[in-house]
C-alpha positions in Angstrom: 8.1 -17.0 -1.1 5.0 -16.4 1.0 3.7 -13.7 3.3 0.4 -12.7 4.8 0.1 -9.2 3.4 2.0 -8.1 0.3 2.4 -4.3 0.0 3.2 -2.9 -3.4 4.9 0.5 -3.0 7.6 1.6 -0.6 6.4 5.2 -0.1 5.0 6.6 3.1 1.6 4.9 2.8 3.1 1.4 2.1 5.6 1.8 4.9 3.1 3.1 7.4 0.8 0.2 6.7 3.6 -2.3 6.9 4.6 -1.0 10.3 1.0 -1.1 11.7 0.8 -4.7 10.5 4.2 -5.8 11.7 3.6 -4.4 15.1 0.4 -6.5 15.2 2.4 -9.7 14.4 1.2 -9.8 10.7 3.8 -10.8 8.2 4.4 -8.3 5.4 6.7 -7.8 2.4 7.1 -4.4 0.7 7.9 -4.3 -3.0 9.4 -1.0 -4.3 10.0 -0.2 -8.0 12.8 2.3 -7.3 15.8 2.5 -4.9 15.5 3.8 -1.4 17.6 6.8 -2.3 15.3 7.6 -5.2 12.2 7.5 -2.9 13.9 9.7 -0.4 15.0 12.2 -3.1 11.4 13.2 -4.0 10.3 16.5 -2.7 6.8 16.3 -1.3 4.3 17.8 1.1 5.1 18.8 4.7 1.8 19.4 6.6 0.6 16.5 8.8 -2.9 16.2 10.1 -3.5 15.2 13.7 -4.4 11.7 12.6 -1.2 11.2 10.7 0.8 12.5 13.6 -0.9 10.0 15.9 -0.3 7.1 13.6 3.4 7.9 13.3 3.7 7.9 17.1 1.6 4.7 17.4 3.9 2.7 15.0 7.0 3.9 16.8 8.2 6.3 14.1 7.3 9.7 15.7 10.3 10.5 17.9 12.3 12.7 15.4 9.0 14.3 14.2 8.2 15.3 17.8 11.8 16.6 18.3 12.2 18.5 15.0 8.7 19.1 13.6 7.0 22.5 13.9 3.6 22.6 15.6 1.3 25.1 13.9 -1.8 26.4 15.6 -3.1 28.3 12.6 -2.6 29.5 9.0 -3.2 32.7 7.1 -5.4 33.2 4.1 -4.9 36.5 2.3 -6.6 38.3 -0.6 -4.5 41.3 -1.7 -3.6 43.0 1.6 -6.5 41.6 3.5 -5.5 38.7 5.9 -7.5 36.1 7.8 -5.8 34.0 10.4 -7.5 30.6 10.8 -7.0 29.7 14.5 -6.8 25.9 14.6 -6.4 25.8 18.4 -9.5 28.0 19.0 -11.7 26.5 16.3 -10.7 22.8 16.2 -8.8 22.4 19.5 -6.0 20.9 17.5 -2.9 21.7 15.5 -1.0 20.4 12.5 2.7 19.4 12.3 5.1 20.8 9.8 7.4 17.9 8.9 8.5 17.1 5.4 7.2 13.9 3.8 10.7 13.0 2.9 11.6 13.0 6.6 8.5 11.0 7.5 9.4 8.4 4.9 13.0 8.2 6.2 11.7 7.7 9.7 9.4 4.9 8.5 12.3 3.2 6.6 14.5 3.4 9.7 11.7 1.9 11.8 11.0 -0.9 9.4 14.7 -1.8 9.1 15.2 -1.7 12.9 12.3 -4.2 13.3 13.4 -6.5 10.5 10.7 -5.8 8.0 11.3 -7.0 4.5 11.6 -4.5 1.6 12.6 -5.6 -1.9 13.8 -2.7 -4.0 14.4 -2.3 -7.8 11.6 -4.6 -8.8 10.1 -4.4 -12.3 7.2 -6.0 -14.2 5.0 -6.4 -11.1 1.8 -8.3 -11.9 -1.1 -9.1 -9.6 -2.8 -12.5 -10.1 -6.0 -14.1 -8.8 -7.0 -11.2 -6.7 -10.6 -12.4 -6.7 -9.6 -15.8 -5.3 -8.6 -16.9 -1.8 -5.0 -17.5 -3.1 -3.7 -14.3 -4.7 -0.1 -13.9 -5.7 2.3 -11.4 -7.3 5.1 -11.9 -9.8 7.9 -9.5 -10.5 11.3 -9.2 -12.1 14.5 -8.5 -10.3 18.0 -8.7 -11.8 16.5 -10.4 -14.9 14.9 -13.2 -12.9 11.1 -13.7 -12.3 10.0 -14.1 -8.7 6.6 -15.0 -7.1 5.1 -14.2 -3.8 2.0 -15.9 -2.5 -0.1 -14.1 0.0 -3.4 -13.7 1.8 -4.0 -10.1 0.8 -2.5 -7.4 -1.4 -2.2 -3.7 -0.6 -1.7 -1.4 -3.6 0.2 1.6 -2.3 2.0 2.2 -5.6 0.7 5.6 -6.7 -1.4 6.9 -9.5 0.8 5.2 -12.2 1.2 1.9 -10.4 -0.1 -1.5 -11.4 -2.6 -2.0 -8.6 -5.5 0.2 -9.8 -5.0 -1.0 -13.4 -5.5 -4.6 -12.2 -9.2 -3.8 -11.4 -11.1 -4.4 -14.6 -12.5 -1.3 -16.3 -16.1 -2.6 -16.1 -15.7 -2.8 -12.3 -14.0 0.5 -11.5 -15.5 3.9 -12.0 -13.1 6.9 -12.2 -13.9 10.5 -11.4 -11.5 13.2 -12.5 -11.1 17.0 -12.7 -7.9 18.4 -14.3 -7.3 22.1 -13.3 -6.0 24.5 -16.0 -2.9 25.6 -14.1 0.0 24.2 -12.1 2.1 25.2 -9.2 5.7 26.3 -9.8 7.5 25.5 -6.5 11.0 26.3 -5.3 13.0 25.1 -2.2 15.4 27.7 -0.8 17.8 27.8 2.2 16.1 30.9 3.6 14.1 31.6 6.7 10.3 31.4 6.2 8.7 34.8 5.6 6.1 34.1 8.3 5.9 31.6 11.3 2.7 30.1 9.8 1.7 29.1 6.3 0.3 31.9 4.1 -2.3 30.9 1.4 -2.2 34.1 -0.8 -4.8 34.9 -3.4 -4.5 37.9 -5.7 -5.7 39.3 -9.0 -2.7 37.8 -10.7 -2.9 34.3 -9.2 -2.2 32.2 -6.2 0.9 31.9 -4.0 1.8 29.8 -1.0 4.5 30.4 1.6 5.4 27.2 3.4 8.5 25.8 5.2 10.4 22.7 6.1 12.3 24.1 9.0 13.6 27.5 10.4 16.1 27.8 7.6 14.5 25.9 4.7 11.5 27.4 2.9 9.1 26.0 0.3 7.3 28.6 -1.9 4.8 28.2 -4.8 3.1 30.4 -7.3 0.3 29.5 -9.7 1.5 29.1 -13.3 0.3 28.0 -16.7 0.0 24.2 -17.1 2.2 24.5 -20.2 5.0 26.4 -18.4 8.4 24.9 -17.6 10.7 25.6 -14.7 13.5 26.7 -17.1 11.4 29.6 -18.1 11.7 31.1 -14.6 14.8 32.6 -13.2 15.0 32.8 -9.4 14.6 36.6 -9.6 11.4 36.3 -11.7 10.0 33.8 -9.3 10.7 36.0 -6.2 9.2 39.0 -8.0 6.0 37.1 -8.9 5.6 35.7 -5.4 6.0 39.2 -3.8 3.3 40.6 -6.0 0.9 37.9 -4.7 1.6 38.5 -1.0 0.2 41.2 1.4 2.7 44.1 1.4 3.8 43.6 5.0 5.1 40.1 4.1 6.4 41.0 0.7 8.6 43.7 2.3 10.3 41.2 4.6 10.6 38.2 2.3 14.2 37.0 2.3 15.2 35.6 -1.1 18.0 33.4 -2.2 19.1 30.8 -4.8 16.7 27.9 -5.3 18.0 24.5 -4.6 15.1 22.8 -6.3 12.5 24.0 -8.8 9.6 22.1 -10.4 6.1 22.4 -11.6 3.3 20.2 -10.2 0.0 19.8 -12.2 -3.3 19.9 -10.2 -6.0 17.3 -10.5 -8.8 15.8 -8.5 -9.2 12.1 -9.0 -11.1 9.2 -7.3 -11.4 5.6 -8.2 -14.4 3.5 -6.9 -14.3 0.9 -5.5 -11.0 0.9 -3.6 -11.0 -2.9 -3.3 -11.4 -5.8 -5.6 -11.4 -9.2 -4.1 -8.3 -9.4 -1.9 -6.7 -6.3 -3.5 -7.0 -3.0 -1.6 -6.0 0.4 -2.9 -4.4 3.0 -0.6 -3.4 6.6 -1.3 -2.6 7.9 -4.8 -3.4 4.5 -6.3 -7.0 5.4 -5.6 -7.3 9.1 -5.4 -5.5 12.4 -6.0 -6.2 15.9 -4.6 -4.8 19.2 -5.6 -2.2 20.3 -3.0 -4.3 23.2 -1.8 -5.3 22.2 1.7 -2.5 19.6 2.2 -4.7 16.5 2.0 -2.8 14.2 -0.3 -0.4 12.4 2.1 -3.0 12.8 4.9 -5.8 11.1 3.0 -3.4 8.2 2.2 -2.7 7.9 5.9 -6.5 7.7 6.6 -6.7 4.8 4.1 -3.9 3.1 5.9 -5.7 3.6 9.2 -8.8 1.9 7.9 -7.0 -1.0 6.2 -4.7 -1.7 9.1 -7.6 -1.8 11.5 -9.5 -4.1 9.1 -6.6 -6.6 8.8 -5.8 -6.5 12.5 -9.4 -7.4 13.3 -9.4 -10.2 10.7 -6.2 -11.9 11.9 -6.8 -11.3 15.6 -10.5 -12.0 15.8 -11.5 -13.6 12.5 -13.7 -10.6 12.0 -14.1 -10.0 8.2 -16.3 -6.9 8.6 -13.5 -4.5 8.2 -12.0 -6.0 5.0 -15.5 -6.3 3.5 -16.3 -2.6 4.1 -12.9 -1.0 3.7 -13.7 0.7 0.4 -16.9 2.2 1.8 -15.2 3.5 5.0 -12.2 4.9 3.1 -14.2 6.6 0.3 -16.5 8.3 2.8 -13.6 10.3 4.1 -11.8 10.6 0.8 -14.7 12.4 -0.8 -14.8 14.9 2.1 -11.1 15.6 1.6 -11.7 16.0 -2.1 -14.4 18.5 -1.4 -12.2 20.6 0.8 -9.3 20.5 -1.6 -11.6 21.5 -4.5 -13.1 24.3 -2.5 -9.7 25.7 -1.4 -8.5 25.5 -5.0 -11.6 27.2 -6.4 -11.4 29.9 -3.7 -7.8 30.9 -4.1 -6.8 30.6 -7.8 -7.4 32.6 -10.9 -9.0 30.5 -13.7 -8.4 31.2 -17.4 -12.1 31.4 -18.2 -13.1 33.3 -15.0 -15.7 36.0 -15.5 -16.1 39.2 -13.6 -18.9 37.6 -11.7 -16.7 34.6 -10.8 -14.1 37.0 -9.5 -16.5 38.9 -7.3 -17.9 35.6 -5.9 -14.3 34.7 -4.8 -14.0 38.1 -3.1 -17.4 37.6 -1.5 -16.4 34.2 -0.2 -13.3 35.6 1.3 -15.2 38.4 2.9 -17.7 35.9 4.4 -14.9 33.8 5.7 -13.3 36.9 7.3 -16.5 37.9 9.1 -18.0 34.5 10.0 -16.6 32.5 12.9 -18.5 29.4 11.9 -17.0 29.4 8.5 -13.5 29.7 10.0 -14.4 26.8 12.3 -15.4 24.6 9.4 -12.1 25.4 7.6 -10.0 24.7 10.7 -11.7 21.4 11.3 -11.1 20.2 7.8 -7.5 21.5 7.7 -6.4 19.8 10.9 -8.1 16.6 9.8 -11.6 15.1 10.1 -11.9 12.2 12.5 -11.3 8.7 11.2 
């Protein structure tokens, strides 16, 4: 079997890249380790930057997002009862879209299937060969049989634990990592959101986030110990802990209900350099991880896709190799800015186990500065809605 670009990973970044390339007449095959139902069963982020929204429209997968998504012109940051509304429309002349990653992935699957794009599910034992040559290929197992796909280029969109990054030799790649000493306990509940915009709530007892998927489906988080377990938390204990983190006016009107999903997500910052090795390119979580504070994970993966799709289109259309040769440099420039923003938001809003009284007062001073300084709010808004590609 042969294709021009082989994409490893059938999540949103792999599917988005595949649709960009297919629309440009470039042959692609997507390999996915799990089933489609498994991929769609994962609960993930729901805030889309303006660049991600534009890309979904560009590849023909944005109709349901535009019909059902929720446009947000701002978000709230609180510390105790003090609240700051960050006005995206005023400070960045843009908005974000609230639309679940699961729904985005479903739309991309539907679009790929409608346009006849190849996806091979339930593959195992994926191995990348000869990535530094002009004739790379991939082998994999399916139903007990080994298969081989020859290709021009390989896009590794297979996540943090995938094979793509591990293929780059350790003496070539350099990895930067920060593991945070807490996690997020999150629940999904069939309840109306407590507020029409997201609330990032900091308090003396820890962080909380009020988010949503639609008008009757809410996603809430609280900061918890990294060693905690969801079974340690009843729904009642979760709601009580969340209320104590929120400004009183929101705590008083919070509608609670049974959780339909409950999990703990660890927080880490991670970057692999370079993001390419020969004819192998890394996209998304295969190359970098951000803490969820600031909603940059999926969106940074989408920016990688933008750069790689642009590079491959120019190569196949014009014979211009500049984009593929500089992909890592272009992608990493934006990645590190997203890492900075996510690290700053995390540092600002969470309580750290080794935090001193001075550290605590610095957080309060940072919030006070943000509340009083329009330029600081403008910088936050510009980063939140998405820096330009």
